[in-house]
N, C-alpha and C positions, 0 to 999 in steps of 0.2 A: 606639187606645182600649184600656183595661185589660180583660181578659176577665172576671176574677173579683171585682172591686170590692173590692179588699184594703182593710180599715178603717185609716185614720191611726192611727199609733201615738200614744199618749196621754203616754208617759214621755219625757221630755227625754234623759235618759242612753241610754234604749233606743234612742231615735231616731237619736242620734249614732252609736251602734255600727251599728245597721242600715246607714245611710248608707256608713259606713267599710267594712263588709263588702261592701256593693253595689258600690262603686266597685273594690274589689280583684277580685271577681267579673266585673265587665264588662271588665276589662283583664287577665284571665288567658287563656291560650291552652290547648290540649290538651297542650301538653309544658310549660307554665311556669305555675305558680301564684302570682300576684301577692301580694304582702304589703306592698307599698310604702306604702299608705295607712295613716296612723296618726292616732291622735287627739292632738291638739296640746295639750300641758300637761294640768293636772288641775283639778278644780273649786276654786275659789277663788283660781287664778291669773289673772293678767292675760293673755288671750289674743290681745289686739290685733286682733280681727276674724277669728282663724282657729279654727275647731273640729277640723279635718282637713287635713293636709298631706302630700302626696307628693313627697319631694326628687328623685326620678328623673323625674317628669313635669312637676315645677314647678307642681302644681295646689293650689290653695287652695279649701277647701269650708267655708262658714259654713251650720250647720243652724238653723232657724227651726221651732220646734214652736208652733203657734198655737190659741187657743181658736176653734174653728169655730163655735161659737153666737154670736159676734159677728157683725155686718153685714159684708159684703163690703168696703163702701168703706172702713171702719174697718182691716180686716185689711189691704187692698190699700194703705192709707197708711201704716201701721205697717211692712210689708215693704219699701215704698220708701225710708222712714227708715233701716231696719236697713241696707239695702244702700249707701247713701251713708255711713253711719257706717263700718262695717265695711270697705268699699274704702278709706277714708281712712286708718284705722288700721292696715291691713296694709300701706300704703305706707311706713310707719316701721320694718317689719322687713327686716332684712338677708337676704332670702330671693330667688332667682331665680324669680318668679312668671310663669308662662305662661299660665294659666287660673285664673279665678275664678268659683265656684259658689256662688250663694245657693240653698239647697234648703229646701223647706218642706212640712209637711202641708197647707198650703192648695193649692187647686187649681191647675193650670196658668193662667196668666193673660197676655192680651195686651198688657195695660196695663203691667204689671210687665216683661214681656220688652222691650217697647219702650223701657221708662226705661231698662234695662240698658245698651242700645245708645247711647241719648242720654248716659248718665253716662261711658260709656267714653269717647266724642268729647269730652264737655266736660272732662274730667280728663286726657283725653289718655294713658291708662294704656296701658303697653306690652303689656298682655294682653288677652284677650277676657273680657267679663263674662257670666254666663250665669244663667238663673232657671229652676230646675225645680221645678216643683209635684208635687203627690202623684200627678197622673195620668201624669207622665213616670217618676217612680220606680216606681211600680206596674208601669208597662209593663216596664220592665227587671227588677223583682223576679220576675215572672212566668217570666222566660225563665232562672232559676237556682233549682232545685230546693232547693240547699242553703238558700238566703235564705228560701224558702216554709217549709221544715222547722223552721229555727231561729225565725222571727218570727212566722209565720202557720201553726202546723201544722195548725189545723182545715180549711185548704185544701188539704193534699197530697191529690193524687189517689190514691184506692185502686185498685191495681193487682192482679189475680190472682197469687196465690203460684206462683212458678216453683220447680221443683226446683233444689235447688242444685247448682252445677256443683262437680265435684271439683278441689281444687287441683292446678295443674300442679306437678310436681316438678322440681325443676332437675336436670339431668344431673349427675354427678360430674364434678369439675374445673371447674365453672362459677364465674365471679367472684362470683356471688351467694350462693354457699354460704360464702364467706369474709366477713362482715359488716365486719370492720375494713377490708379492702381494697377491699370494693364503696362503703363509705362515703367512703372516702379518695377514690376516683374520682370519686364523685358529689359531693363538695365541690370538687374541681378543675374540674370540668365546670361547675358552676355560677359558681364564681369567674370562669372564663373569660367566660361568657355575660353576667354582671353587670358586668364591665369593658369589655366591647364595647359594651353599653348604655350606659355613661357616656360612651363616646367618641361614639356617636352623638348622645346629648342634647348633648354640648358642641358638636358641629357643626351642633347644630340642623337636622338633616335630616328631623326629623318621622318616622324610622323605628323599627321595633321589630326587636330582635334576633332572628333566625329560630331559634328553639329546635329546630324540626322539621328544618330542613336541618342544623343542627350535629349532632343526634343521629344522623342518617341518614349523615352522613359518617363517624362512628365505627362504625357497623353495618357499612357497606360496608369500612371499612378493615381490620376484623376479621373479617368475614365472620360476622356475629352477628345475630340477630333483637331482640336487646335488650341494654344494657349488663350486666344479669344474667347472659346467656348468654355473654358474652366469654370464653374459656378462662383460667382464672386464671393459667396459666403466661404470659400476655400482659400480666400486671399491671404490671410494669416497664417494659416499653416503652409502654403506655398512659399511665402515670404521666407519663413522661419527655415524651412528644408533649403531653399537656396542659399540663405545666408550660412547656413551650416557647412553646405559643400564648399563655399568660398574660403569659409574659416580653415577647412581641412587641406586646401591646396598648400603646395610649399610655400608659395609666395604669400598666402593669407596667414600661415602660422609664423613666418618671419615677421611680417609686420604686426601681427597680435603681439609677439613677444617683446616686440619694441615700442608697444605703447600706442600704434598706429591703428586708426579705424579702417576695416575693411570695405566699408559702405555706409551710405546715410541711412538714417532711419525713415520711415515712410513719412513721418511728420516734417523732418527737415527737407526731404524730397520734395514735398507740397510747397514747402516755403522757398525752394530755390537753392538750398544749401546741400551741395552735393559733394561726395568724396571720390 
């Protein structure tokens, strides 16, 4: 159960943005900020049963803001109709759908949840159909302070003021002091992780790329407490190492075999030419 009884949002566009941000937060980790969930199309376009889509996870989300002044039976009936229509419409899209969520400002409801399972069986969809009501959305929202601050600022817990910690000065010769080189290494590292995740998704292993393990291996290799602290004189070696790992990914091998670049050179990166 939700702890703070967050009030359901009343603006349709804001509700969609809230759901998009919430799913990105749910699938983020300490070492990887997920931004894969994006709103699908714009107002006025035919969205074919989709408000939000994540190509990386194959997740489709349809958002339904309901007038909670209506009777439960009327809202429930409309949501069931919405679910059936949206699932059928999304079937016409050329998307690799693995999960379909109908989310609503209406409360969690066993009848709707049971209908989702029945509909999945009746249509023999290759993906699972979920219904998340406001109870479930609230529960997850309360676990992410950034969501509370953005959408429910009145519910942000007031904490006693803490003395500001002094900024830690990077030592001379640290990679983090050269922003061009640091940003280039960060881009290579992200490219490697993203392409490894594509490979895991293609193999349908249900795994997430382990960013923590990847970062730890870099720290061990260069005996540093963070990428920013790697000696800048190790930049070339680190860049070549990450480029090599990118080239060895399944996607990297495919692109290379077809004459495509897997990354920019550092010189091109500095000039703003990015691959």
